[in-house]
C-alpha positions as a printed Julia matrix, in Angstrom:
58×3 Matrix{Float64}:
  -0.07  -0.09   -0.05
   1.37   3.46   -0.78
   1.07   6.82    1.02
  -1.75   7.87   -1.28
  -4.05   4.93   -0.6
  -3.18   4.94    3.29
  -4.29   8.65    3.37
  -7.58   8.21    1.26
  -8.28   5.13    3.24
  -8.07   6.92    6.55
 -10.01   9.85    5.21
 -12.89   7.59    3.95
 -12.89   5.5     7.05
 -13.48   8.62    9.38
 -15.96   9.99    6.94
 -17.52   7.17    4.55
 -19.38   8.3     1.52
 -23.04   7.89    1.55
 -24.29   4.26    1.23
 -20.98   2.95    2.54
 -19.55   2.0     5.82
 -15.94   2.33    7.39
 -15.93  -1.74    7.16
 -16.54  -1.27    3.45
 -13.63   1.17    3.1
 -11.26  -1.14    5.2
 -12.28  -4.25    2.78
 -11.64  -2.16   -0.46
  -8.71  -3.08   -2.54
  -6.36  -0.25   -3.34
  -7.45  -0.1    -6.78
 -11.04   0.11   -5.79
 -10.44   2.88   -3.43
  -8.47   5.05   -5.86
 -11.34   4.56   -8.51
 -13.88   5.5    -5.75
 -11.9    8.66   -5.02
 -11.57   9.58   -8.81
 -15.17   9.07   -9.38
 -16.19  11.3    -6.33
 -14.0   14.15   -7.3
 -13.92  14.13  -11.07
 -16.16  17.16  -11.39
 -14.55  19.18   -8.74
 -12.52  21.34  -11.17
 -15.14  21.59  -13.89
 -15.9   25.24  -13.17
 -12.51  26.23  -13.66
 -12.24  24.7   -17.02
 -15.06  26.53  -18.85
 -13.01  30.0   -18.56
 -10.03  28.63  -20.61
 -11.49  26.85  -23.71
 -15.19  26.88  -23.04
 -18.44  28.17  -24.73
 -18.57  31.73  -25.78
 -21.51  33.75  -26.96
 -20.75  36.83  -28.98
């Protein structure tokens, strides 16, 4: 287990996502844990991206 997965596991054990328990997080593989974190945060920077290349009306 690497540092990143250890940090994520501790974070999600303390505050599991809706519908999950701390035990679910403990039993997840590192790969599943990283996937879950990615999908929970994939839209976090979405607002920042529109100003760069986004949609403009003139």
